[in-house]
N, C-alpha and C positions, 0 to 999 in steps of 0.2 A: 388449450383452456381459454374460454372466453374471458373478456374483461370483467363482465358481471360475475362470473364464477370466481375470479380472483378476488373481487371485492368481498363477496360473500364468504370466501375462505378466511378472510381476516376479520370476520364479525361485522362487516358493513352490509349495506344494502342500498339499492336504488329503487325508489318508489315513484311510480308515474302518477301525476296529478293532472288529469286531462292530457294536454300536450306538453306539460312541463315535467321536469324530473327533480326529485329531491334526493340528495346523497346523505345517507346515514353512515358516517365514517367508520364506526366500530374501532378497530385497532389499527387502521391504516396509518402508516408512517407519514411524517410531514413531506417526505420526498414523493411518496405515492399520491398524496393529495395534490401536490404541485403538478405532478404528471397528469392527473385526472382533470385539471383545469385547462389543459391545452385544448384549443378548439377542435382539433381533429380527433382527439381522444373522447372529448365530450360528445361529439357527433356520433362516434362509433358506439359508445355506451347507450346513448339515446336511441339509436337504431335497434340495439339489442333489446332494450326495455319495451319499445313500441315499434314493431315492424312497419306500421302504417305511417311512420314519420315522413318518409319521402312523399307519399301521396298528400299528406296534410300540408306539408311545406309548399308543394306545387299549387294546391288549391288555394291556400292563403295568399300566395303571391299573385295568382290570377285575380282573385277577388280584390286585392289591394290595387294592383296596377291597371288592370283592364276594367274592373268594376268600380273603381273610385272609392272603395271603403277605406277607412283609416285602419292602421295595422291591427289594433286590438280587436276591432269588429271583424276584420278579415280572418284573424286566427280563430275567434269564437265560432264563426259561421262555418269555416272549413272543418273545424273539429266536429261540429254537429253533422255536417255532410258525410264525413268519413265514418263516424260512428253509426250513422243510419245504414250504411252499407255492410257493416260487420254483423 
């Protein structure tokens, strides 16, 4: 069972807002919420919610480091670029 399916089984949900995600906890226990805050778990959930996450992250990093954009601008432009391909 996927992490997202487990969250939904407990009345929660994860909503994608552009490249960010919002957790609606539902009936998740405090232990479950603490587990979901671990960086590796957050990354796994994020990838389930938005499969293009890896492409977006790579494009944002290239725009920031090679293109000289600040992080916020790099993320916005990378999002536009990825969504234009979908």
